[in-house]
C-alpha positions in Angstrom: -3.0 16.6 -4.9 0.0 17.6 -7.0 3.7 17.5 -6.0 6.2 19.3 -8.2 10.0 19.1 -8.1 10.1 18.4 -4.4 13.6 18.4 -2.9 14.6 17.5 0.7 18.2 16.9 2.0 19.3 15.7 5.4 22.6 17.4 5.5 24.6 16.2 2.5 22.3 13.1 2.1 19.5 13.6 -0.5 16.1 12.2 0.6 13.9 13.5 -2.2 15.4 14.4 -5.6 13.0 16.6 -7.6 10.0 14.4 -6.8 6.9 15.0 -8.9 3.5 13.1 -9.0 -0.2 13.7 -8.9 -2.8 11.9 -6.7 -6.1 11.4 -8.5 -9.1 12.6 -6.5 -11.3 9.9 -5.0 -9.0 7.0 -5.5 -6.5 4.9 -3.5 -2.9 5.8 -4.3 -0.2 3.4 -3.2 3.1 5.0 -2.6 5.7 2.2 -2.7 9.4 2.0 -2.0 12.0 0.3 0.1 13.1 1.6 3.5 14.8 5.0 3.1 13.2 5.7 -0.3 11.5 8.8 1.0 7.9 7.8 1.7 7.5 9.0 5.3 9.6 12.1 4.4 7.1 12.9 1.7 4.1 12.6 4.1 5.8 14.6 6.8 6.4 17.5 4.3 2.9 17.4 2.9 1.3 17.4 6.4 3.5 20.3 7.6 5.7 18.3 10.0 8.9 18.8 8.0 10.1 21.7 5.9 11.0 21.1 2.3 14.1 22.5 0.6 12.4 23.4 -2.6 9.4 22.4 -4.8 5.7 22.9 -4.7 2.8 21.0 -3.1 -0.8 21.7 -3.7 -3.7 20.0 -1.8 -7.1 20.6 -3.3 -5.6 23.6 -5.1 -4.1 25.1 -1.9 -0.3 25.6 -1.5 0.9 23.9 1.7 3.2 26.8 2.5 0.8 29.6 1.7 -2.3 28.0 3.3 -0.9 25.6 5.9 -3.9 25.8 8.3 -6.5 25.2 5.5 -4.4 22.3 4.2 -4.3 20.7 7.6 -8.1 20.9 7.7 -8.3 19.0 4.4 -6.0 16.0 5.4 -5.9 13.3 8.0 -2.8 11.4 8.9 -2.5 7.9 10.3 1.2 7.4 11.3 2.9 4.0 11.5 2.6 4.0 15.3 -0.3 4.7 17.7 -0.3 8.3 18.7 -3.4 8.7 20.9 -3.5 9.4 24.7 -3.2 6.1 26.5 -5.3 7.1 29.6 -8.1 8.7 27.7 -11.1 6.6 26.6 -11.8 6.0 23.0 -14.6 8.5 22.9 -12.6 11.2 24.8 -9.7 10.8 22.5 -12.0 11.5 19.5 -13.7 14.3 21.3 -10.4 16.0 22.2 -9.1 15.8 18.6 -12.5 17.2 17.4 -12.0 20.2 19.7 -8.5 20.8 18.3 -10.0 20.9 14.8 -12.6 23.5 16.0 -15.7 21.3 15.7 -18.7 22.3 17.8 -20.0 20.0 20.5 -23.0 18.7 18.5 -20.8 18.0 15.4 -18.2 16.2 17.6 -20.9 14.0 19.2 -22.3 13.1 15.9 -18.9 12.3 14.4 -17.8 10.3 17.4 -20.9 8.1 17.2 -20.6 7.7 13.5 -16.9 6.7 13.7 -17.3 4.4 16.7 -20.1 2.6 14.7 -18.1 2.5 11.5 -15.1 0.9 13.2 -17.1 -1.4 15.5 -15.9 0.3 18.6 -19.2 1.5 20.2 -19.0 -1.1 23.0 -15.5 0.1 23.8 -16.2 3.8 23.8 -15.5 4.1 27.5 -12.4 1.9 27.5 -9.0 3.7 27.8 -6.9 3.5 24.7 -4.1 1.6 26.5 -6.6 -1.3 27.2 -7.3 -2.0 23.5 -5.6 -4.7 21.5 -3.2 -3.7 18.8 -5.8 -4.2 16.1 -8.4 -2.1 17.9 -5.8 0.6 18.6 -5.2 0.9 14.8 -8.9 1.2 14.2 -9.2 4.0 16.7 -6.2 5.8 15.3 -7.8 5.6 11.9 -11.1 6.9 13.3 -9.2 9.8 14.9 -7.7 10.8 11.6 -11.3 11.0 10.2 -12.8 13.1 13.0 -12.8 16.3 10.9 -14.0 14.5 7.7 -10.8 15.1 5.6 -10.6 15.1 1.8 -7.4 13.1 1.8 -6.3 10.4 4.3 -2.6 9.5 4.6 -2.0 5.9 5.8 1.6 5.1 6.7 1.9 1.3 7.0 -1.7 0.9 8.4 -1.7 -2.8 9.0 1.9 -3.3 10.2 2.1 -5.7 13.1 -1.5 -6.8 12.9 -2.7 -10.4 12.7 -4.4 -11.6 9.6 -8.0 -11.1 10.8 -7.3 -7.6 12.1 -5.4 -6.6 9.0 -8.3 -7.8 6.8 -10.8 -6.0 8.9 -8.8 -2.8 8.6 -8.4 -3.1 4.8 -12.2 -3.4 4.6 -12.6 -0.2 6.6 -10.1 1.5 4.3 -12.2 0.4 1.3 -15.4 1.7 3.0 -13.8 5.1 3.7 -12.7 5.4 0.1 -16.2 4.5 -1.2 -17.6 7.4 0.8 -15.4 9.7 -1.2 -12.2 10.1 0.8 -9.0 10.0 -1.3 -6.5 7.5 0.3 -2.7 7.9 0.2 -1.2 4.6 1.3 2.3 3.5 2.0 2.9 -0.2 2.7 5.5 -2.9 2.4 2.7 -5.4 1.9 2.6 -5.5 -1.9 -0.4 -7.8 -1.9 -2.3 -5.3 0.1 -1.4 -2.5 -2.3 -2.4 -4.6 -5.2 -5.8 -5.4 -3.6 -6.5 -1.8 -2.6 -4.9 0.7 -5.0 -6.2 2.2 -8.2 -2.8 4.0 -8.8 0.6 2.8 -7.9 3.7 5.1 -7.6 7.1 3.4 -7.2 9.8 5.5 -5.4 13.5 4.7 -5.5 16.1 6.8 -3.8 13.8 9.8 -3.7 12.7 9.7 -7.3 9.5 8.4 -9.0 10.5 5.6 -11.4 7.1 4.4 -12.4 3.5 5.4 -11.9 0.3 3.8 -13.2 -2.5 1.3 -12.5 -1.4 -2.1 -11.0 -2.0 -3.6 -14.4 0.2 -1.1 -16.1 3.0 -1.6 -13.6 2.8 -5.4 -14.0 2.7 -5.1 -17.7 6.1 -3.4 -17.9 7.9 -6.5 -16.7 9.3 -8.2 -19.8 10.4 -11.4 -18.2 7.2 -11.9 -16.2 5.6 -14.9 -17.8 4.4 -17.4 -15.2 2.8 -20.8 -15.6 0.4 -22.1 -12.9 0.5 -25.9 -12.8 -1.6 -28.3 -10.9 -0.6 -31.9 -10.7 -2.4 -34.9 -9.3 0.5 -35.9 -7.0 3.7 -34.6 -5.4 7.0 -33.9 -7.1 10.2 -32.5 -5.9 11.3 -29.0 -7.0 14.7 -30.3 -8.1 13.1 -33.0 -10.3 10.8 -30.4 -11.9 13.6 -28.0 -12.6 15.8 -30.7 -14.1 13.1 -31.9 -16.4 12.0 -28.4 -17.5 15.0 -26.2 -18.6 12.6 -23.5 -19.7 11.5 -23.0 -16.1 13.7 -20.4 -14.3 12.2 -20.6 -10.9 9.5 -22.8 -9.2 7.5 -22.1 -6.1 4.5 -23.6 -4.4 1.4 -21.5 -3.8 -1.9 -22.8 -2.5 -1.2 -26.4 -3.7 -0.1 -25.3 -7.2 3.3 -24.8 -8.8 4.0 -21.3 -9.9 6.7 -21.5 -12.6 8.6 -18.5 -13.9 9.5 -19.3 -17.5 11.6 -17.8 -20.2 9.9 -19.7 -23.1 6.2 -20.4 -22.6 5.8 -23.0 -25.3 8.9 -25.0 -24.3 7.9 -24.8 -20.6 4.4 -26.2 -21.5 5.9 -29.1 -23.5 8.4 -29.9 -20.8 5.8 -29.8 -18.1 3.5 -32.1 -20.0 6.4 -34.5 -20.6 7.3 -34.5 -16.9 3.7 -35.3 -15.9 3.6 -38.2 -18.3 7.0 -39.5 -17.2 6.0 -39.3 -13.5 2.5 -40.8 -14.3 0.8 -37.7 -13.0 -2.4 -36.0 -14.3 -2.4 -32.3 -15.0 -5.3 -30.9 -13.1 -4.9 -27.3 -14.1 -2.6 -25.2 -16.2 -2.9 -21.5 -16.9 -0.6 -18.5 -17.9 -0.3 -15.7 -15.4 1.4 -12.3 -15.4 3.7 -11.2 -12.5 2.1 -9.9 -9.4 2.8 -6.4 -8.1 5.5 -7.6 -5.8 7.4 -9.3 -8.6 7.0 -6.2 -10.8 8.1 -3.9 -7.9 11.3 -6.0 -7.3 12.1 -5.8 -11.0 12.1 -2.0 -10.8 14.0 -1.9 -7.5 16.7 -4.4 -8.6 16.8 -3.0 -12.2 18.6 -6.0 -13.6 17.3 -5.8 -17.2 13.9 -7.0 -16.4 12.1 -3.9 -17.7 11.1 -3.3 -21.2 13.2 -0.9 -23.3 12.4 2.7 -22.5 11.0 1.9 -19.1 14.2 2.0 -17.0 
């Protein structure tokens, strides 16, 4: 999929400002931005729910304006809310959508059985949609978007509001779908989720793409992103650590370890070793880490000099 010079205004307020990007075939593309950046607007324009002001969009080589019906056959969309019929059963919801896409009865029946099995919903096939838990509803909405076997699947905040087990299960389903050849276009505010799933990350700020690349490439552009992972044999207060280690800018606890953002790695190492000795603590683990995707994303959004020259 290719987007070129896409512009959309809501009255005098610009939503998309000459937006351009390409989505690699067969991968998972994470489209990231703060609220109001233009993510949902982009999906709505691509899927034909919203008119663009100018620009060009091609899906599998087809122009979305010249071939809107064919494009709709190539894409599936999972919105950020559940959009199925509450009184219809799981199977009937899928069957109805299959009819809308023009699938014959045999094909519909085969797809319904395959999707119910894929999403572990076979024992709930005859349950009405309204009776499902939130996590199961999200699974069925995802299954519904796949009924016509699309080339590209758009996921708008797919795990929002789910508990940890349900979100993990849904992410596993997303990986499975992608492994079968479906291109995934993902929007999420869960940066750990994007980092775990995506091959390509695109950062959108105020309707413009400011950076696109692999998660490693995105993280690698953050100049002040050196972190020290420190494991100590006993407890120590954050204020004590920061007072003893001037080279440490920020300290946080993660999974029993200290994660230290440092401005001088060698000095931070020396100061940490000196602190451990002074407090009679053993160093159980020490390693150097790069920023995670969330930290890199915030550096781009805040744009406070944290990016390397030429990358702003």
